[in-house]
ROKE-98141 format. One record per atom (N, C-alpha, C): atom name; x negated, z negated, y negated. Coordinates in steps of 0.2 Angstrom, whole numbers. Atoms other than C-alpha are relative to their C-alpha. Layout:
{"CA", {X, Z, Y}}
...
END
This chain:
{"N", {-5, -5, -3}}
{"CA", {-510, -545, -478}}
{"C", {-3, 7, 0}}
{"N", {2, -7, -1}}
{"CA", {-515, -528, -471}}
{"C", {5, 5, -1}}
{"N", {-5, -5, 1}}
{"CA", {-507, -512, -476}}
{"C", {3, 2, 7}}
{"N", {-2, -2, -7}}
{"CA", {-505, -509, -457}}
{"C", {5, -5, 3}}
{"N", {-4, 5, -3}}
{"CA", {-495, -525, -454}}
{"C", {4, -3, -6}}
{"N", {-4, 3, 5}}
{"CA", {-481, -528, -466}}
{"C", {2, -8, 1}}
{"N", {-1, 7, -1}}
{"CA", {-477, -547, -469}}
{"C", {8, -1, -1}}
{"N", {-8, 1, 0}}
{"CA", {-459, -554, -467}}
{"C", {0, -8, -1}}
{"N", {-1, 7, 1}}
{"CA", {-454, -571, -474}}
{"C", {7, -2, 3}}
{"N", {-6, 3, -3}}
{"CA", {-441, -580, -463}}
{"C", {2, -6, -3}}
{"N", {-2, 6, 3}}
{"CA", {-431, -592, -472}}
{"C", {6, -3, 4}}
{"N", {-5, 2, -5}}
{"CA", {-421, -602, -459}}
{"C", {-1, -7, 1}}
{"N", {1, 7, -1}}
{"CA", {-417, -621, -458}}
{"C", {0, -2, 7}}
{"N", {-1, 2, -7}}
{"CA", {-413, -621, -440}}
{"C", {-7, 2, 4}}
{"N", {7, -2, -3}}
{"CA", {-430, -622, -430}}
{"C", {0, 5, 5}}
{"N", {0, -5, -6}}
{"CA", {-425, -613, -414}}
{"C", {2, 7, -3}}
{"N", {-2, -7, 2}}
{"CA", {-417, -598, -424}}
{"C", {-6, 2, -4}}
{"N", {6, -2, 4}}
{"CA", {-433, -598, -435}}
{"C", {-5, 3, 5}}
{"N", {6, -2, -4}}
{"CA", {-445, -597, -421}}
{"C", {2, 6, 4}}
{"N", {-2, -6, -4}}
{"CA", {-434, -584, -411}}
{"C", {-2, 6, -5}}
{"N", {1, -5, 5}}
{"CA", {-435, -573, -427}}
{"C", {-7, 2, -1}}
{"N", {7, -1, 1}}
{"CA", {-453, -576, -429}}
{"C", {-4, 3, 6}}
{"N", {2, -3, -6}}
{"CA", {-457, -572, -411}}
{"C", {1, 7, 1}}
{"N", {-2, -7, -1}}
{"CA", {-448, -556, -411}}
{"C", {-4, 5, -6}}
{"N", {4, -4, 6}}
{"CA", {-456, -550, -428}}
{"C", {-7, 1, 2}}
{"N", {7, -1, -2}}
{"CA", {-473, -554, -422}}
{"C", {-1, 5, 6}}
{"N", {0, -4, -5}}
{"CA", {-470, -545, -406}}
{"C", {0, 8, -2}}
{"N", {0, -7, 3}}
{"CA", {-466, -530, -417}}
{"C", {-6, 2, -4}}
{"N", {7, -1, 4}}
{"CA", {-483, -532, -426}}
{"C", {1, -2, -7}}
{"N", {0, 2, 7}}
{"CA", {-477, -540, -442}}
{"C", {-3, -7, -1}}
{"N", {2, 6, 1}}
{"CA", {-485, -554, -450}}
{"C", {5, -5, -3}}
{"N", {-6, 4, 1}}
{"CA", {-473, -569, -452}}
{"C", {-2, -6, -4}}
{"N", {0, 6, 3}}
{"CA", {-472, -583, -464}}
{"C", {7, -3, 1}}
{"N", {-6, 4, -2}}
{"CA", {-459, -597, -461}}
{"C", {1, -5, -6}}
{"N", {-2, 5, 4}}
{"CA", {-449, -607, -473}}
{"C", {7, -3, 2}}
{"N", {-6, 3, -2}}
{"CA", {-436, -620, -469}}
{"C", {5, -2, -5}}
{"N", {-4, 1, 6}}
{"CA", {-428, -622, -486}}
{"C", {-1, 4, -6}}
{"N", {0, -5, 6}}
{"CA", {-425, -613, -502}}
{"C", {-6, -2, -4}}
{"N", {5, 2, 4}}
{"CA", {-438, -623, -512}}
{"C", {-7, 3, 3}}
{"N", {5, -2, -3}}
{"CA", {-451, -619, -499}}
{"C", {-1, 8, 0}}
{"N", {0, -7, 0}}
{"CA", {-446, -601, -499}}
{"C", {-2, 3, -6}}
{"N", {2, -2, 7}}
{"CA", {-448, -599, -518}}
{"C", {-8, -1, -1}}
{"N", {7, 1, 0}}
{"CA", {-466, -606, -516}}
{"C", {-4, 5, 4}}
{"N", {4, -4, -4}}
{"CA", {-471, -595, -502}}
{"C", {1, 8, -2}}
{"N", {0, -7, 2}}
{"CA", {-464, -579, -510}}
{"C", {-6, 1, -5}}
{"N", {6, -1, 5}}
{"CA", {-477, -581, -524}}
{"C", {-7, 0, 4}}
{"N", {7, 1, -4}}
{"CA", {-491, -586, -511}}
{"C", {-1, 6, 4}}
{"N", {0, -5, -5}}
{"CA", {-487, -573, -498}}
{"C", {1, 7, -2}}
{"N", {-3, -6, 3}}
{"CA", {-479, -559, -508}}
{"C", {2, 4, 6}}
{"N", {-3, -4, -5}}
{"CA", {-469, -553, -493}}
{"C", {2, 7, -1}}
{"N", {-3, -7, 1}}
{"CA", {-464, -535, -490}}
{"C", {8, 0, 2}}
{"N", {-7, 0, -1}}
{"CA", {-447, -541, -484}}
{"C", {2, -8, 1}}
{"N", {-2, 7, -1}}
{"CA", {-437, -558, -483}}
{"C", {7, 0, 4}}
{"N", {-5, 1, -4}}
{"CA", {-425, -563, -469}}
{"C", {3, -7, -3}}
{"N", {-2, 6, 3}}
{"CA", {-414, -576, -478}}
{"C", {7, -3, 2}}
{"N", {-6, 4, -2}}
{"CA", {-401, -588, -471}}
{"C", {4, -2, -6}}
{"N", {-4, 2, 5}}
{"CA", {-386, -591, -482}}
{"C", {1, -7, -1}}
{"N", {-1, 7, 0}}
{"CA", {-383, -609, -477}}
{"C", {-7, -4, 1}}
{"N", {5, 4, 0}}
{"CA", {-398, -618, -482}}
{"C", {1, -7, -4}}
{"N", {-1, 7, 3}}
{"CA", {-400, -637, -487}}
{"C", {-2, 1, -8}}
{"N", {2, 1, 7}}
{"CA", {-401, -641, -506}}
{"C", {2, 7, -4}}
{"N", {0, -6, 4}}
{"CA", {-403, -623, -513}}
{"C", {3, 6, 5}}
{"N", {-2, -5, -5}}
{"CA", {-392, -610, -504}}
{"C", {-4, 7, 0}}
{"N", {3, -7, -1}}
{"CA", {-398, -593, -498}}
{"C", {2, 5, -6}}
{"N", {-3, -5, 5}}
{"CA", {-386, -584, -510}}
{"C", {-4, -2, -7}}
{"N", {3, 2, 6}}
{"CA", {-394, -594, -525}}
{"C", {-8, 3, 0}}
{"N", {7, -2, 0}}
{"CA", {-412, -590, -519}}
{"C", {0, 8, -1}}
{"N", {-1, -7, 0}}
{"CA", {-407, -572, -517}}
{"C", {1, 2, -8}}
{"N", {-1, -1, 7}}
{"CA", {-400, -572, -535}}
{"C", {-6, -1, -5}}
{"N", {6, 2, 4}}
{"CA", {-416, -580, -542}}
{"C", {-5, 6, 1}}
{"N", {6, -5, -2}}
{"CA", {-428, -567, -533}}
{"C", {2, 7, -3}}
{"N", {-2, -7, 3}}
{"CA", {-417, -552, -539}}
{"C", {0, 0, -7}}
{"N", {0, 0, 8}}
{"CA", {-418, -557, -557}}
{"C", {-7, -1, -3}}
{"N", {7, 0, 2}}
{"CA", {-437, -559, -557}}
{"C", {-3, 7, 0}}
{"N", {3, -7, 0}}
{"CA", {-446, -543, -562}}
{"C", {-5, 0, 6}}
{"N", {5, -1, -5}}
{"CA", {-460, -547, -549}}
{"C", {2, -1, 7}}
{"N", {-2, 0, -7}}
{"CA", {-449, -550, -534}}
{"C", {6, 4, 1}}
{"N", {-7, -3, -1}}
{"CA", {-433, -540, -537}}
{"C", {0, 6, 5}}
{"N", {1, -6, -4}}
{"CA", {-440, -525, -527}}
{"C", {-1, -2, 7}}
{"N", {1, 2, -7}}
{"CA", {-443, -536, -511}}
{"C", {7, 1, 3}}
{"N", {-7, 0, -4}}
{"CA", {-429, -531, -498}}
{"C", {2, -7, 3}}
{"N", {-2, 6, -3}}
{"CA", {-419, -546, -493}}
{"C", {6, 2, 4}}
{"N", {-6, -1, -4}}
{"CA", {-408, -546, -478}}
{"C", {3, -7, 1}}
{"N", {-4, 6, -1}}
{"CA", {-395, -560, -478}}
{"C", {3, -1, 7}}
{"N", {-3, 2, -7}}
{"CA", {-391, -569, -462}}
{"C", {5, -5, -1}}
{"N", {-5, 5, 2}}
{"CA", {-375, -578, -462}}
{"C", {6, 0, 6}}
{"N", {-6, 1, -5}}
{"CA", {-361, -585, -450}}
{"C", {7, 2, -4}}
{"N", {-6, -2, 4}}
{"CA", {-349, -580, -464}}
{"C", {2, 7, 2}}
{"N", {-2, -7, -2}}
{"CA", {-340, -564, -457}}
{"C", {5, 3, -4}}
{"N", {-5, -3, 4}}
{"CA", {-327, -562, -470}}
{"C", {-3, 5, -5}}
{"N", {3, -6, 4}}
{"CA", {-328, -546, -480}}
{"C", {-2, -3, -7}}
{"N", {1, 2, 6}}
{"CA", {-327, -556, -496}}
{"C", {-7, -4, -1}}
{"N", {7, 3, 0}}
{"CA", {-343, -566, -491}}
{"C", {-6, 6, 0}}
{"N", {5, -6, -1}}
{"CA", {-352, -549, -486}}
{"C", {-1, 3, -7}}
{"N", {0, -3, 6}}
{"CA", {-347, -542, -503}}
{"C", {-4, -4, -5}}
{"N", {3, 5, 4}}
{"CA", {-353, -558, -512}}
{"C", {-8, 1, 1}}
{"N", {7, 0, -2}}
{"CA", {-370, -557, -503}}
{"C", {-3, 6, -3}}
{"N", {3, -7, 3}}
{"CA", {-373, -538, -508}}
{"C", {0, 0, -7}}
{"N", {0, 0, 7}}
{"CA", {-367, -541, -525}}
{"C", {-5, -4, -4}}
{"N", {5, 5, 3}}
{"CA", {-379, -555, -528}}
{"C", {-7, 4, 1}}
{"N", {6, -4, 0}}
{"CA", {-393, -542, -523}}
{"C", {-3, 1, 6}}
{"N", {2, -1, -6}}
{"CA", {-395, -543, -505}}
{"C", {0, 7, 2}}
{"N", {1, -7, -2}}
{"CA", {-401, -526, -497}}
{"C", {4, 1, 6}}
{"N", {-4, -1, -6}}
{"CA", {-392, -529, -481}}
{"C", {3, -7, 2}}
{"N", {-4, 6, -2}}
{"CA", {-380, -542, -473}}
{"C", {1, 0, 7}}
{"N", {-1, 0, -7}}
{"CA", {-381, -547, -455}}
{"C", {4, -7, 2}}
{"N", {-4, 6, -2}}
{"CA", {-368, -559, -447}}
{"C", {-2, -3, 6}}
{"N", {1, 4, -7}}
{"CA", {-372, -572, -434}}
{"C", {6, -1, 4}}
{"N", {6, -2, -3}}
{"CA", {-373, -571, -420}}
{"C", {-2, 7, 0}}
{"N", {2, -7, 0}}
{"CA", {-383, -555, -421}}
{"C", {-4, 2, 6}}
{"N", {4, -3, -5}}
{"CA", {-392, -544, -409}}
{"C", {-7, 1, -3}}
{"N", {7, 0, 3}}
{"CA", {-411, -546, -412}}
{"C", {-2, 7, 0}}
{"N", {3, -7, 0}}
{"CA", {-414, -528, -407}}
{"C", {3, 4, -6}}
{"N", {-2, -3, 6}}
{"CA", {-402, -522, -421}}
{"C", {-3, -3, -6}}
{"N", {3, 3, 6}}
{"CA", {-409, -534, -434}}
{"C", {-7, 3, -1}}
{"N", {7, -3, 1}}
{"CA", {-427, -527, -430}}
{"C", {1, 7, -3}}
{"N", {-1, -7, 3}}
{"CA", {-420, -510, -433}}
{"C", {2, 0, -7}}
{"N", {-1, 0, 8}}
{"CA", {-413, -515, -450}}
{"C", {-6, -2, -4}}
{"N", {6, 2, 3}}
{"CA", {-429, -523, -454}}
{"C", {-4, 6, -1}}
{"N", {4, -7, 1}}
{"CA", {-438, -506, -451}}
{"C", {3, 4, -5}}
{"N", {-3, -4, 5}}
{"CA", {-425, -497, -461}}
{"C", {-1, -2, -7}}
{"N", {2, 3, 7}}
{"CA", {-428, -508, -476}}
{"C", {-7, 2, -2}}
{"N", {7, -1, 1}}
{"CA", {-447, -506, -474}}
{"C", {-1, 7, -1}}
{"N", {1, -7, 1}}
{"CA", {-445, -487, -473}}
{"C", {0, 2, -7}}
{"N", {-1, -1, 7}}
{"CA", {-440, -488, -491}}
{"C", {-5, -2, -4}}
{"N", {5, 3, 4}}
{"CA", {-453, -499, -497}}
{"C", {-7, 0, 2}}
{"N", {7, -1, -3}}
{"CA", {-468, -498, -485}}
{"C", {0, 5, 5}}
{"N", {-1, -5, -5}}
{"CA", {-466, -481, -477}}
{"C", {-6, 1, 5}}
{"N", {6, -2, -4}}
{"CA", {-484, -479, -471}}
{"C", {0, -6, 5}}
{"N", {1, 5, -5}}
{"CA", {-483, -496, -462}}
{"C", {5, 1, 6}}
{"N", {-4, -1, -6}}
{"CA", {-469, -490, -451}}
{"C", {0, 7, 2}}
{"N", {1, -6, -4}}
{"CA", {-476, -474, -446}}
{"C", {3, 7, -4}}
{"N", {-2, -6, 4}}
{"CA", {-469, -462, -460}}
{"C", {-5, 4, -3}}
{"N", {5, -4, 3}}
{"CA", {-478, -448, -467}}
{"C", {1, 0, -8}}
{"N", {-1, 1, 8}}
{"CA", {-482, -449, -486}}
{"C", {-3, 7, -3}}
{"N", {2, -6, 4}}
{"CA", {-484, -434, -498}}
{"C", {-1, -2, -7}}
{"N", {1, 1, 7}}
{"CA", {-491, -434, -515}}
{"C", {-4, 7, -2}}
{"N", {3, -6, 2}}
{"CA", {-494, -417, -523}}
{"C", {-2, 4, 6}}
{"N", {2, -3, -6}}
{"CA", {-505, -408, -510}}
{"C", {-3, -4, 5}}
{"N", {3, 5, -5}}
{"CA", {-510, -424, -501}}
{"C", {5, -2, 5}}
{"N", {-4, 2, -5}}
{"CA", {-502, -428, -484}}
{"C", {-3, -5, 4}}
{"N", {3, 5, -4}}
{"CA", {-505, -444, -476}}
{"C", {5, -2, 6}}
{"N", {-3, 2, -6}}
{"CA", {-500, -447, -458}}
{"C", {-2, -7, 3}}
{"N", {2, 6, -2}}
{"CA", {-500, -465, -454}}
{"C", {0, -1, 8}}
{"N", {0, 1, -7}}
{"CA", {-497, -463, -435}}
{"C", {-6, 3, 3}}
{"N", {6, -2, -3}}
{"CA", {-512, -452, -432}}
{"C", {-6, -1, -4}}
{"N", {5, 2, 4}}
{"CA", {-522, -459, -446}}
{"C", {-4, 6, -3}}
{"N", {4, -6, 3}}
{"CA", {-526, -442, -454}}
{"C", {3, 2, -6}}
{"N", {-2, -2, 7}}
{"CA", {-525, -436, -471}}
{"C", {-3, 8, -1}}
{"N", {1, -7, 2}}
{"CA", {-524, -417, -477}}
{"C", {1, 1, -7}}
{"N", {-1, -2, 7}}
{"CA", {-526, -410, -494}}
{"C", {-1, 7, 0}}
{"N", {0, -8, 1}}
{"CA", {-521, -392, -497}}
{"C", {-1, 3, 7}}
{"N", {1, -3, -7}}
{"CA", {-521, -390, -478}}
{"C", {-6, -2, 4}}
{"N", {7, 1, -3}}
{"CA", {-539, -396, -475}}
{"C", {0, -8, 2}}
{"N", {0, 7, -2}}
{"CA", {-542, -412, -465}}
{"C", {-6, -4, -4}}
{"N", {5, 4, 4}}
{"CA", {-551, -425, -475}}
{"C", {-3, -6, 4}}
{"N", {3, 6, -4}}
{"CA", {-564, -438, -468}}
{"C", {0, -6, -4}}
{"N", {-1, 6, 3}}
{"CA", {-559, -455, -473}}
{"C", {-1, -6, 5}}
{"N", {1, 6, -4}}
{"CA", {-565, -472, -467}}
{"C", {6, -4, 0}}
{"N", {-6, 4, -1}}
{"CA", {-552, -485, -462}}
{"C", {2, -4, -7}}
{"N", {-2, 4, 7}}
{"CA", {-553, -495, -479}}
{"C", {2, 5, -5}}
{"N", {-2, -5, 5}}
{"CA", {-552, -479, -489}}
{"C", {8, 3, 2}}
{"N", {-7, -2, -2}}
{"CA", {-536, -474, -478}}
{"C", {5, -5, -2}}
{"N", {-5, 5, 2}}
{"CA", {-528, -490, -482}}
{"C", {1, -1, -7}}
{"N", {0, 0, 7}}
{"CA", {-532, -489, -500}}
{"C", {5, 6, -2}}
{"N", {-4, -6, 2}}
{"CA", {-524, -471, -501}}
{"C", {7, -2, 2}}
{"N", {-6, 2, -2}}
{"CA", {-509, -478, -491}}
{"C", {4, -4, -5}}
{"N", {-3, 4, 6}}
{"CA", {-506, -491, -504}}
{"C", {2, 4, -6}}
{"N", {-2, -4, 6}}
{"CA", {-507, -479, -518}}
{"C", {5, 5, 1}}
{"N", {-5, -5, -1}}
{"CA", {-496, -466, -510}}
{"C", {7, -3, 1}}
{"N", {-7, 3, -1}}
{"CA", {-482, -478, -506}}
{"C", {3, -2, -7}}
{"N", {-3, 2, 7}}
{"CA", {-480, -482, -525}}
{"C", {-4, 4, -5}}
{"N", {4, -4, 5}}
{"CA", {-487, -467, -535}}
{"C", {1, -2, -7}}
{"N", {0, 2, 7}}
{"CA", {-490, -471, -553}}
{"C", {0, -8, -1}}
{"N", {1, 7, 1}}
{"CA", {-490, -490, -550}}
{"C", {-7, -2, -1}}
{"N", {7, 2, 1}}
{"CA", {-506, -498, -557}}
{"C", {-1, -7, 4}}
{"N", {2, 6, -4}}
{"CA", {-514, -510, -545}}
{"C", {-6, -3, -3}}
{"N", {6, 4, 2}}
{"CA", {-526, -523, -550}}
{"C", {-5, 0, 5}}
{"N", {5, 1, -5}}
{"CA", {-542, -526, -541}}
{"C", {2, -5, 5}}
{"N", {-3, 6, -4}}
{"CA", {-535, -543, -534}}
{"C", {5, 2, 4}}
{"N", {-6, -3, -3}}
{"CA", {-519, -534, -529}}
{"C", {-3, 4, 6}}
{"N", {3, -5, -5}}
{"CA", {-529, -521, -519}}
{"C", {-4, -4, 5}}
{"N", {4, 4, -5}}
{"CA", {-540, -534, -511}}
{"C", {5, -4, 5}}
{"N", {-5, 3, -4}}
{"CA", {-524, -544, -505}}
{"C", {3, 5, 5}}
{"N", {-3, -5, -4}}
{"CA", {-516, -528, -499}}
{"C", {-4, 3, 6}}
{"N", {4, -4, -4}}
{"CA", {-530, -519, -491}}
{"C", {-5, -4, 5}}
{"N", {5, 4, -3}}
{"CA", {-543, -532, -486}}
{"C", {4, -6, 4}}
{"N", {-3, 6, -3}}
{"CA", {-531, -547, -483}}
{"C", {-2, -6, -4}}
{"N", {1, 5, 4}}
{"CA", {-529, -563, -492}}
{"C", {-5, -5, 3}}
{"N", {4, 5, -3}}
{"CA", {-539, -573, -480}}
{"C", {-8, 2, 0}}
{"N", {7, -3, 0}}
{"CA", {-555, -562, -482}}
{"C", {-3, 0, -7}}
{"N", {3, 0, 7}}
{"CA", {-567, -566, -496}}
{"C", {-4, 7, -1}}
{"N", {4, -6, 2}}
{"CA", {-573, -549, -504}}
{"C", {0, 0, -7}}
{"N", {1, 0, 7}}
{"CA", {-580, -547, -521}}
{"C", {4, 6, -3}}
{"N", {-4, -5, 3}}
{"CA", {-569, -537, -533}}
{"C", {-4, 7, -1}}
{"N", {4, -6, 1}}
{"CA", {-583, -525, -536}}
{"C", {0, 5, 6}}
{"N", {-1, -4, -6}}
{"CA", {-581, -519, -518}}
{"C", {5, 4, 0}}
{"N", {-5, -4, 1}}
{"CA", {-565, -512, -523}}
{"C", {-2, 7, -3}}
{"N", {3, -5, 4}}
{"CA", {-574, -501, -535}}
{"C", {-4, 5, 4}}
{"N", {4, -4, -4}}
{"CA", {-586, -495, -522}}
{"C", {4, 4, 5}}
{"N", {-4, -4, -4}}
{"CA", {-572, -490, -510}}
{"C", {5, 5, -3}}
{"N", {-3, -5, 4}}
{"CA", {-562, -482, -524}}
{"C", {-4, 7, -1}}
{"N", {5, -6, 1}}
{"CA", {-578, -471, -527}}
{"C", {0, 4, 6}}
{"N", {0, -4, -6}}
{"CA", {-578, -466, -509}}
{"C", {6, 4, 1}}
{"N", {-6, -3, 0}}
{"CA", {-560, -462, -509}}
{"C", {0, 6, -4}}
{"N", {0, -6, 5}}
{"CA", {-562, -451, -524}}
{"C", {-4, 6, 3}}
{"N", {5, -5, -3}}
{"CA", {-577, -442, -516}}
{"C", {4, 4, 6}}
{"N", {-3, -3, -6}}
{"CA", {-567, -439, -500}}
{"C", {6, 5, -2}}
{"N", {-6, -4, 2}}
{"CA", {-551, -433, -509}}
{"C", {-2, 7, -4}}
{"N", {2, -6, 4}}
{"CA", {-561, -420, -520}}
{"C", {-6, 4, 4}}
{"N", {5, -3, -4}}
{"CA", {-573, -415, -506}}
{"C", {1, 8, 1}}
{"N", {-1, -7, -1}}
{"CA", {-564, -398, -503}}
{"C", {2, 3, -7}}
{"N", {-2, -2, 7}}
{"CA", {-561, -396, -522}}
{"C", {6, -3, -2}}
{"N", {-6, 4, 2}}
{"CA", {-546, -401, -532}}
{"C", {-2, -6, -5}}
{"N", {2, 6, 5}}
{"CA", {-545, -414, -546}}
{"C", {1, -6, 3}}
{"N", {0, 7, -2}}
{"CA", {-547, -432, -544}}
{"C", {7, -3, -2}}
{"N", {-7, 2, 1}}
{"CA", {-529, -439, -542}}
{"C", {0, -8, -2}}
{"N", {0, 8, 1}}
{"CA", {-534, -458, -545}}
{"C", {-2, -1, -7}}
{"N", {1, 1, 7}}
{"CA", {-533, -464, -562}}
{"C", {-2, -7, -1}}
{"N", {2, 7, 2}}
{"CA", {-543, -479, -569}}
{"C", {3, -2, -6}}
{"N", {-4, 3, 6}}
{"CA", {-533, -490, -581}}
{"C", {-4, -5, -2}}
{"N", {5, 5, 3}}
{"CA", {-545, -499, -592}}
{"C", {3, -7, -1}}
{"N", {-2, 7, 0}}
{"CA", {-543, -518, -590}}
{"C", {6, -2, 4}}
{"N", {-6, 1, -5}}
{"CA", {-529, -516, -577}}
{"C", {-2, 2, 7}}
{"N", {1, -2, -7}}
{"CA", {-535, -507, -562}}
{"C", {0, 7, 2}}
{"N", {0, -7, -2}}
{"CA", {-531, -491, -553}}
{"C", {7, 2, 2}}
{"N", {-7, -3, -2}}
{"CA", {-516, -479, -550}}
{"C", {-1, 7, 2}}
{"N", {0, -7, -2}}
{"CA", {-512, -463, -541}}
{"C", {4, 4, -4}}
{"N", {-4, -4, 4}}
{"CA", {-506, -450, -553}}
{"C", {1, -3, -7}}
END
């Protein structure tokens, strides 16, 4: 998965609905993983680590509401935004979905345009750089649309990999990222890169960030990885 292309897991047992959603998400530039039932969804969440989940309520065997409950009670998945899709339009069902932890609730039949807007709204909260938002940390400003980074008003020279690294750090300041997590987020899961490559690019990023003066904002956490701030 690349920082520039957020991933969405579509959990929908109806093949036609699943493909319509996948087609529209891919047209918007998202990476899409598909699951046709709850058990498959739980496996894919661990494998893909999606940035957002579109989850149908009425699934065979394990319901969407139960999948939502399980994911929201797990420390490693509770922050993934979940948009519940349901033919249940009663207020009591909407409330139940939201109380279970869903971040949004969309009633079928839905407008694809509106659903895509809701997807972007959720991602602005969790992956702001990936949907064109400016990020700020202390005196560093990252503009994901123009691919420019300023520190203290001065334009910095960053390569594309260093830019993606900084985007990742600035979306979650203080979070410690392991080398493997950075490889998945910045280089992608399908590309084999040695973990030492991460250290090389972190070194380049540090050099670029301190080129105009100023302290190094990237913290090395021994035995764990790297963090911003």
